[in-house]
Structure formats: structure tokens, C-alpha cells
N, C-alpha and C positions, 0 to 999 in steps of 0.2 A: 543651475544649468542642467537641461535635460540630458539624460544618459540612457543608453540601452542596457536593460537588465532583464532578460527573459525569465531567469529563474525567480527573481523576486516578484515580478509582475504575475507570473503563473501561480505563485504561492498566494497572492492576494486574490486572484480570480477564483482559486479553489475555495477560499474562505467564503466568497460570495455564493458560489455554487452550493457549498455545504449548507449555508443558511437557507437558501432558496428551497432546497429539498426538505429541510427540517420544517420550514414555515409554510410549505405549499398549501396545506389545508386551511390555515388561517388567512393566507392571501386570497384564496378562493372565497372564503366566508366574508372577508372584508368587502370585496367587490360586489358580492351578492347582496349584502346588507345595504351598501351605499346605493345600489340600483333600486332596491326595494323601498327604502325610506325616502330617498331624494329623487327617484326616477319612476320607472314603470313597475307596477306591482303584479303584472300578469306575465306568466311564462309564455313563451311563444306557442307551445302546444295547447295551452289553455285558451288563449285568445283565438286561435284558429278553430278550435272546437266550438266556441261560442258563435263565431262568425258563420260556421256551417249551419247553425240553427237560426240564422238571421238575428242573432242577439248581439248587441253592441257592448263589449266589455266596459263597464263603468268603474271608476276609481274614486273613492271618497277617502283620501289620505288623511288620517288623523295623526299619524306618527310624526309627520313633518312639523306639525304645530307643537306637539309635545317636545320634539327635539329643540325647536326654537325657544321654548319655555325653559328647558334645562340650560341652554347656553346663556340665556339672559340672566337666569338665577346665578350661574357661575360667575358672570361678569360682576354682578352686585356683591358677590361674596369672595372675590379674589383675595387670597390672604397676603399679608405683608411679611417681609422678612425682617427679623430682629437680629442685630449683630451685637454680641456681647463679648468683651475681651476674656480670653481664657487664662491670661496671666497679667502681670503688672504692666498695663498699657496706659498711657496718659488718657484721661477722659476725653480731651479734645480730639485726639487721634482716633479714638473709638467712634466718636460722633461723626467725624469726617468719613471714616470707613463705611459706616452705615449709610450716609448720604451718597457716597460714591456708588455703592451697590444699587441703591434706589435709582440713581441717575442713569446707570447702565440699563436698567429695566425700562425707564421712561424713554430713553433715546432709541431703544430697540422696539418700541411699541409692543412691549411684552404682553399686555392684556389681549391684544389681537392675536398674537402668536399662541398664547395659552388657549384662547377660544377656538382657534382652528384645530389644535391638537385635541381639545376636549370634544369637539364635534365629531372628529374622526373616531375617537375612543367610544363615545356613547352610541354611535351609529354602527361603525365598522368593527368595534372591539378593541382597537388600539390606535395610538397616534404617536407622534415623535416631534422633537425639535432638536436643534444643536446650538452649541456655543462656539464662537470663533472670534477672530480679531480682524480689524481692517484699519487702514490709515484714516485719520480724522478729516483729512481733505486731500485733494488730488496732488497738491504740491507740498505736503507735509511729511514729516518723518516719525511723528508720534502716532502710536497706535491706540485704539480703544477696543474694549470688549463689546461684542454684539451678540444678540440672540437671533437665530434664523428659524423660520418654519419650513415645513415640507407640505407641498400640495398632495403628495401621496407618500405615506409612511412606508409603503412597500419598497421604496427606493433605498431604504436603510437596511443595514445588516448588523448583527451582533454575534458575539461569542456565545454559542449554545450552552457553555458551561458557566455563564454569568449567574450569580446568585442574587444580586441586588434586584429589588423590584423594578428599578429603572435600567438595569443591565449596564451600569457604568463601571462595574468592577471586573469585567471580563478582561481578557488579554488583548482584545482588538474589537473594533467596531468601525463603521464607516457608512458612506452613502454614495449613490450613483447619480450622475448628472448627464442626461442625454442632450447632445447639441448637434447642430448641423455641421457638416464637414467644412462649409465655408466659414462658420464661426470659429471652429477649431483651428482652421488654417490661419485666420487672422490673428488668433491668440498665440499659437505655438509655432507657426511657420509651416510652409508647404512641404519642407523636407521631411518633417516628422509625419505630417498628415498623409503624405503619399505612401509611407511605409506601413500604414495601418490599414489592413484590408482583410477580406475573408480568408485569404491564403495564410494569414499569420496564425490561425487557430484551427482547431477541429471544427467540424460543421456546426455542432451545437454551440460552441463558444462564439463562433463568428456571429450567429444569429443573436446571441445575448449581448455582445459587447461592441459590435460594429457591423455596418452594412454599407451599401453603396451610397446612402444618403446621409447617414449620421454616425457619430462615434460616441461611445459612453466613456466618460471620464470617471474614475473611481478616486474618492478621497478616503484614504485608509489611515486609521489611528491605531498604533500598536504600542503596548506597554512593554518596554525592554528594561532589563536590569541595568542600573547605573553602576558601572564598574568602579567609579571613583569614590563611592560611598559604601563602605563595608562595615563601619564601626561607628557607634555613637559614644560620647563621653559626658558624664555629669561632673560639672566643676563645683568648686567649693561655694560659689554663689548660687548653687542649685540650678543654674542654666545648663542647657544641653546643646552640644555642638557635635557635628559629624567630623570624621577624620579629615575630610576635605576642608572644612572650616578651621579645624585645629592647625593644619599646616600653615594657614595664613596668619595665625596669631604669633606675636613675638614671644620668645621664651628667654628666661634668665636662670642661671644656676647660682644658688647661694648655699654655701656649706654642703656641697654635694647633693642638694635638693633642687629639683627643677620646678620652676614656677612659670605659669602662663600669664601674660599681661593681657587683660581684657578690660576695656573701658577705664584704663588708668589704675586697675587693681591687680595685685599679685594673687593668683589663684592656683589651687592644686586640683588634681583629678581625684574625684571620690570613687567613681566606679565606671565601668565600661561594659558594652556588650555588642555582639555582632548583629547586624541588621541587613535587610534587603530592601533597597529603595529603587524606585523606577523612574524612568523618563519616558515621555510619550513621543513617539516619532510620527509625524504627519507626512504622509506621502501622497502625491497626486500622480496617478498613472493612467495611461491609455495605450492599448496595444502592448508592446514589449518595452515601452519607454517609461522611465521614472521622470516625470515632467518637473517635479519639484520635491525637495525633501527638507523639512525643517523640524526643530524641536518644538512641540506644542507647549505653551506656557502653563502646564499643569503637571502634577506628578502622579497622583493616585487614582484620579477619576477621569474616565473617558468622556469626551464632550458631546456624544450623541445620546440623547435622553429618550428612553422608551416610556410611553405613557399608557398604562394599562387601564382597562375598565373593570373587569372582574374575571380574570382568566382562571383556569383550573388545570391540574395536571392529571393525566391518565396514569394507570399503573405501569405503563411502559416508559413513563417520564416525559411524554409528549405534552407540551403546553398548548392548551386550546383556549383561544380568546372567545369572548362572549359579548354580543351586542346587548345594550340596555333593553332593547325591544324584542329580545328573543322570545320572551314568554307571551307576547301579544301578537306575534306574526300571524298565527292562525285566526285570531279574532279579527285582525285587519282584513285578511283574505275573505273570511266569512262575511264581513260587512260589505265587501265589494261584490260577492256573489248575490247577497240580498238586494243590493242596489241594482245589479244587472237584471235580476229576475223581475223586480218591480218595474223597471223601465221597459222590459219586454212585454209585460202584461199590459202596461199602458199603451205600448206601441200596437199590439194586435187587437186591442179593444176597439169596438165600433163607436163612432161619435155621432151617429144619427140620433136626432132628438125625438122623431116620431116614426111609427110604423103605420102604413096606410094601404088599403086596397087600391089597385090601379084605377078602377072606375071613379074613386072619390077624388082623384086629382087628374081627370082626363081632359078637362077643358083647358084651352090654351091660356086663358087669363088666370085660372087656378094654378096651373103649372108654374106660371111666372111668379106667383106669390110663394109657392112651396119650394122654389129653388133655394131660397134662404129663409126658412121660417122664423129665424131669430130677428129679422128686421122688424122694428117696432111699427105697428100699423093698428088701425082701429079694431080689426078683427081678423082672425086667421080662418078664412072661409074654405069650404071643401064642397065637392059635388056629392049630392045625395045618390045613394045606390039602391037598387031594388031590395036588397037584403037589409038595408038600414045600417050597414057597417060604416064606421067613420075612423079617421086616424086616431091612434092611441099614443100617448107620450111614453117615451122610453127613459128610464133613469140612467144617469151617467155611470160608467164603470166604477166599481169599488174594489180597492185592493183588499186582499185577504187580511183579516185582522192578525192572523198568525205571523205574516211577514212583518207587520209593524211591531208586534211584540218581540219577535226575534231581533229586529233592528235595535230596539231599545235595550234589550238584554245584552247585545254585543257591545254597545257603547259602555255599559256598566262593566263588562269584562275588560275592556280597554283601560278603564280607570283603575279597577282593582289590580290588574296585572302590572301596571306601571307605578301605582301609588300616587298618581297625579289625578286628583279629582277636579271636578269642574270649578269648585271654589278656589282651588290652587291656581287655576288659570285666569282668575279675575272675576268669575261670576259670583253673584251675591248668594250667600248661604242663609240658612235659617238660624245661624248663631247670632246672639244678641250681645252677650257679655264678652268682655275681653278675655276671660278665662276660657270660654267656649271657643273663641277664635284661635287662642293659643293652642288648645288641644287639637283643633283641626289642623293647624299648621304643623304641629309636631307629628301628627299621623302622616301627613303628606311628605314630610322631610326625611323620615327614616329611610325610605326606599332609595331616595336620591343621594343620601349622604355617602353611601359606599363609593359610588363613582366619583363624587367630588373629593373624597378623601384620597383617591388614587392620584388625581392631578395635583392635590396639595403636596403629596410626597414628592412628585416630580418637580414642583416649584422649589421646594426646600432643597432638593438635590442640586438643582440649577444654582441656587445661592451658594452651596458648598463649592461647586466647580468654579464659579466666579471668584469666590474668596481665595481659592488656591491660585488663580491666575493673576490676581491683582499685584502681588509683589514682583512678578516678572514683566507685567505690561506697564504698570504705572510705577516705574522705578527711577524716574528722573524728575527734576524740579519742573513743575508746570502749574499754570493757573487754570482752574476749573470753575465753572458755574454750577453749584450743587444746591439741591433742595434741602437745606438744613432743617432740622427738626423745629417745628412750631414757628417757622419763619418763611418768608419768601425766598426765592433763589438768590444766592449771593456768591461773590467771587471768593474762592478759597485757594490758597497756595499749598501744594503738597510737596513733601520732600524738600522743604526750604531750609538751607543752612542757616544756623543761628549765629555763626561766627565765621571769620575769614579763613579759619583753618579747617573748617568742615568737621569739627569735633562734635557738634550738636546739630540735630535736625528736627524741625518742627513738622508735625503731621506726617511722620514717616510711615509710608505705606509698604515698605519693604520688610519690616520686622513686625514681630508680635503674633501671637496666636489668638484666633477668634473662633467663637462658636456661632453657627447659624441656626436660629430657631424660627419656627413658623408661628406667626401671630394670625390665626385664622379669623376670617370675617364671620359675621353671624351666620349660623347654619341655615337660618331662614329669616325672612324679613319680619316675621311676627315677633322675633326676639326683640327687635328694636321697638316695636309697638308695645310689647309687654314691659320693657324697661322704662319707656316713656310714661306709660300708665302708672307704674310703680312710683316713679319720681313725682308725678303729678299728685298722687295720693299722699305722699310724704309732705309735699308743699302745702296741700290743702289742709292737712292736720296741724301744720305749724302756724300758730297764731302770732308768734313773736316776729316773724319775718327774718329770723337769723339763720335759717337753714339754707336758703337759696344761695348765699355767698359761699357755702361750703360744698355745694354740689352743682354749681353753675356750669362747670366744664362737662360734667356727665350729662346734664340736661341737653346741652348743645350737641353732644356726641350722638344722641339718639333722635334728634329731630329728623323728620322725613325730607331731608334735602340732599341732593347729589353732591354739592360742594359747600360744606359748612365750615371750612377751615378758618375763615376770617371771623365768623361768629364764635367759634370755639376758642380762638386765640384771645378775642376780646373778653369773653366771659371767664376765661382761665385766669385773667388778671384779677378777678374778684376773689379767687380762692387763695388763701394764705399758703405759702410754700410748705409750711409744716403740716397742713391738712393734706395736701397732695402726697407728701412723703408718707404720712400715716396710712393713706389709702393704698400705697404700694407695698409697704412692709407689714401692715396689719397690727403694728404695735401702737399702744395708746400714747397720746401726747404726754410729755413730761409735765408735772404739775407746775403751774405758774407761781413764781415767787411773789409773795405779797409785797406791795409797794410800801417802802418806809414812809412814815409821816415826817413833816418838817423837823420836829424835835429830834427824831432818830438821825436824820441827815446831819443836823448840827453837831450832835454828839459824835457821830462817826467822823466828821471832819476834824473835830477837836482831837479825837483819838489819833487820827492820821498825823495831825500837826505835832502832837506830843512825840509820836514815833520819830518824826523827822528831827525834832529838837534833840531828843535823846541820842539819836545816831550822830548828829552834828557834835554834841558835847563829848561823846565817846571818841570821835575822830580827833577833836581838838586835844583831849587828854592824851591820846596816843602820840599826837604830834609833839606835845610838850615833853612827854617821857623820852621820845627819840632825841630831842634837843638836849635834855639833861644827860642822857647816855653819852652823847657826843662831847658835851662839856667835861664829863667825868674822864673820858678817854684823853681829852686835851690836857686836863690837870695832871693825869698820870704821866703823860709824855713830858710835860714841862718839869715835873718833879725829877724824873730820871735824868733830864738834861742838865738841870741847875743844882741837883742834890739839895734842894731846899725842902723844908717841912711845909707841906700843903694841907696839914690837918684841918686848919680853920676853913679853908675853901671847900675841903671835902665835906665837912660837917654841914656847911651852908648848902651845898648841893643836895645832900641827903634830905635836909629839911624841905627844900623845894620839891623833891620827889614825893615826900610824904604829903605835902600840901596838895600837890596835883592829884595824888591818889584819893585823898579825902574829898576833894571837889568832885571827882568822878563818881565816888560812892554816893555823895550827896545828890548828885544829879540823877543817878539810878534810882535811889530811894524816892526822890520827889516824883519821878516819872511813874514808878510803880504805884505810888499812892494816888496820883491823879488818874492813872489808868483804871485802878480799882473803883474810884468814884464814878468815872464815866461808865464802866461796865455795870455798876449797880444802877445807875440812871437808866441804862438801856434795858436791864431786866425789869425795872419798875415800869418803864414805858410799855414793854411787851405784856406785862401782867395787866396793865390798864386796858390794852387792846383786847386781850382775851376776855376780860370781864365785860367789855362793851359788846363783844360778839355773843357771849352767852346770854347777856341781858336782852339783846335784840331778838335772839332765837326764842327765849322763853316768852317774851312779850308777844311775838308773832304767833307762837303756839297757843297762848292764852286767848288771843283775839280769835284765832281759828276755832277753838273750842266754843267760845262764846257765840260765834256766828252759827255754828252747827246746832247748839242748844236752842238758839232763837228760831231756827228753821223748824226744829221739832215742835 
């Protein structure tokens, strides 16, 4: 519900003003570079000076093409986010978490958003995007996480004290949205709109945040200390809970000791310490009105991400952004000067083909011919003159060789200044071998890797923010269509109760700690070419044909195809799972156990059968012993009741016990003898196998020596 709060709104506007003053030089540089690379490369005073001398300012923009190449290269090498559980999390839940983060990127068209920010960064020096939430449909109540771009990153602001490269660790950040008064009125009501005007601020503030035609809405994100979380506790199961979570857990007192009930277990507190945790307040303001205030579903990271290109700091602590094209601006301007001068020379040069005395073309029919001497005719006639002079041919104007040389030199300066050579842009080079092509690609990629590394850091930071938001946004049971690993999209249930009491949950997105890692794409396309060439060399050297099923998935991964997931999945089925696992861990495969021959199998079966018989005989003997003990007790009872002498019955019973013990001992001895015989047979069989292997090896070695001697 909107409320009027001049103090809070003034505080937020002061943040914006503070950032604008700090960032003023970078804002000017940003617009200057955007105009230079994407628009006009002539300053107004320069173009007027050229026009004064009747020269047309020419522009041969090479930087726009290079910028397009960089953006295309970034699209091909956009990294993927890897999600790995940081604690004991079910493997299926971790896989669903990774698919959910990937699905958020796909639904947000993240590649386009990253490309927009990257283009701003390489041209203007910096870019930005933000993470937010929205309802998944107009009549739904479930929200989803989305990534949004900015047409102009100067609409954003950050805490100047932020230390993170993406400025997500400051105490506040935000962005501005300029909208017409009519749109604002339709959204928030005429009562609020009518109270926002130039009279509400000082003169400067009114120009910055409102005028007669439009209103600027500010979305501000502020980290504030969470007063409910002041302490964390480590329990005896090594889990960690906050004091807020501890209050919700059931407690029991046993023998003056207090126990905490968690997941059906009685736990104790091992240690505790004080902490400071934050919550992020999201406020939308305009004028002196707080239009909306909510808790943003993240804790430690602000959702407005700064994308750097390669900035530096002055000794006064001022951050200065740097366009990728800063080192070649003068070369581009010089190229335009050369083109303008060449065009001027061509413009002022005469295009007459002949020079002739007036009397040589005085006749009317001769003049008719010479009005256009380029017309093909039998002969180009002229009138004879008393002096014998005749028309002479004039050579066409020739540009100064120095201009051409300077033009070629400037093109080379543009390439060396950016590290993007013609061969990087698709032209054929003089390299023939794959090694030479790889070295060329490496040389060209080193200069562009710095700017691409900056956006990779921003993408990884975005993954961390989304990971923080998931437990608070995707906290209910719902059905999602997710791109699971190595498969097509499929329906997946998250936060699904596994029993009617809600004690268990499948694919629980509200618990568990995860780490977000970056899986970068190839730093240059030549890496895939090199990998494919290496794999093809390995396959060419393999004459047995057994290597391809071990590297089929890697071969498909490096094929020059935009979408090879189906090919990769099919070829992956050829690779045994243990080979894939060995490739991940780097550990050798365990040695294969030799397959027993039929004789060994029969002996092992007999051995198992003897074990079962011996166990059955022992159980039968124990049963008879128990029966005899019961009879003995029964005889004692009857003797006490009848006062009769039961000596005979007693002796008979003892004889039966001794007989049962003897039968048991005989069974044990018989089993041991039979087991020894079978064991001896197994040892003999193994010895025979070893002898066969040694004999085969010696025979093979002798044959090999014989063949070598024959060759000699």
C-alpha cells in the first residue's frame, strides 16, 4: 500500500545523487564511446572545419565490425553454471537444482541479456543487468525468478563502498525507470501522481526525478540487519541452525540435560557464536511516496549486477572505466582523416581526358565529336592548326602513394591495437597446419579474454544470487518442466511430500547448501578444432577399432555443430560408465577379475553346497540338544514330584546327548575334509591356468624372436 515518507524517499534520492556525482566521468565516457563506435565519429567542430574547406567528412568505421565479432564470440563461448552440493544433499535434488537454475536462464533469454551487457561493456566500458521475480502468469500466485537487462546501465546506481567486482556486496543498489505521467497515473493512481511535481523538490532534484511530462520511479534494494538472527548453533549432528530456527525446534529435558529434537533425533548444542545476518528490503519510490515495500528473496547479495570491462582506480580511489577500443580510437580517427583527404583529392581533380588548342576543335562538326570524346567512333578527328598543335591525352588523377601507405598502416594499427587480426575475422591466412592455426587463434584470443573473463564473473555471480533466491521463491510443491542433464525437457515435481504427514520431501528446494561454479566455454573456437584434430589423430593411430567407443562422447562434443546434444547423447551410450567415471576422476580402472572356468565354477558350487549342509547339520544338532535339555528338565520335575529314582532315564538321556555331539563332530570333520579336498582342487586348477598363461607367453615370445631373426 503506498505511503508518504519524505525522509526515506529523500535518503534514497541522496544515494542516487551521490552515485551520479561519483560516476559522472564514466557516464560521460560511456556516451562518448557509444556515439563513437555505434554512431558518428566526427566531433561537431571537426566536421564544420572540414566543411569550411569544402571537404566531406568521410567515416570508415572498422570498430563496429570488431564489436560485432566480439559479441558473436561471446555468444559462442557463453559459460554454463555448475551446481554442486556443499553438504549431504540427495543426488537427485542436486540434479533438479542445477536444471532449475538452467531453466531460469532459458526462460529469461539470458544469452541475449548477457550479450546486451557485454556490448555495453566492451564499447562503453561497463554494463549491467538485474535479477527479480514475477508471477508465472497473469492469474497465478506462483512466482518465478527472471533476469532483466538495461538499455542504458547509467540508469543503475550502487554503493561506492562496494568491493565485489560486480558491486553486489554493497549496502544498497538500485535502478531508475522513466515513465510518462499518464502511465504512472494508470499504475499508481491520479491521487499520487498529482502530488509529484517540481514543487516537491529543489530545482536540481525536480529536473532529475520529475518534470511536467514524466516521473522517475526508483527501485531501491537495501541490506539491513536481520534483528531476529543474532546467533548460530552447531548441533551434535554437525548441522548449523540460527537462534530463529532453534526456537521452532522441540526441546526435551532428560536428567537435567536439555536435548533438541531434530528430524526425529535427540541432539545437543556443541558450540555457538554471534553473527550478523541481513535481509534485503526492496522499495519502489516516486516523489515522496513509498509505492511498495517488500523483502527481496535473497540475503547477502544485491540483485543489480555491475559488468565491468577493464576498469582501473586512480590514487584518489576513483574508479575509471575503460572501453575495449580505447587504444585504437586515434587510429580510427586517422583512418577517417585519410579517407576524407583522399575523397577531397578525387573531388577537386579534373576529369578532362584531353587538352587541346581552341582552333583544333573550332569547326561545328568537330565540336560535336569532342563534346564527349569517350564515345566510340571510327576516329577522333580534330582541326589542323597553322602551328601544327593537336589535342594531347591527359592521364587520370593519381592518389599520392603516401596516402595509400598510411591507410594500410592504419589498418594494421587497428588490428595490433585490438588483437583482432583479419584471420580472426574469417579471412584466410597463410597458416596451413593445425598447429599454426591454433597459435594464430591463441594470439588473437589473449587480448579478448580479459573482457570475456569479466562477464564470466558476472554470470557466476548471477548464479549465486539465483541460488540464494530459490529456497524463498520455489518453496511450495509445484510441477515444473526442466531441462534435465543429458535428456530432453521433462516434468519434475519439486518439494513433493513423500508421506501424508509431510515428514519427508522429494526434490526439496528449500534446504541444502550448494556451490555455484563456472564451467567456461572454449576461450576460442580453435580449441574445438584442435581437440577434434587430436581425437582424429588418436583414432587414425588405432588399428583395432577399440578406441572410438571409449571417446565417442568427446568426439561428438567437439564437432563443429551448433546443436549436437542428440548426437552426443547417442554416442555417449557407446562409452561404458566406468570409462566416463575414470575420465572425471583421473583414477585408473580397477583390474578385471579373471573369469573362472567351468571346473572352478563346479568346485565353488560344491563348496557352497557343503557349507549349506554343514550349517543345516549344525542347526539340527543344536535343535536335538535343546530337546534333550527339555527332556532332562522334565525328568527332574517328575523325580521331584514322585520321589522316584530316575537314574536309568537320566543315563539314557546323557547317552543320547553324547550320540548327538558325536554326530555333530563327525559332520564337522567330514565337511572340513571335503572342503580341504575342494580347496586343493581349486589350487591345482589355478596352477594349471598359470602354467598355460606362462607357456602361451613364452611361445609367443619365441615366435616373435623367430620372425625378427628371419627378417634379419
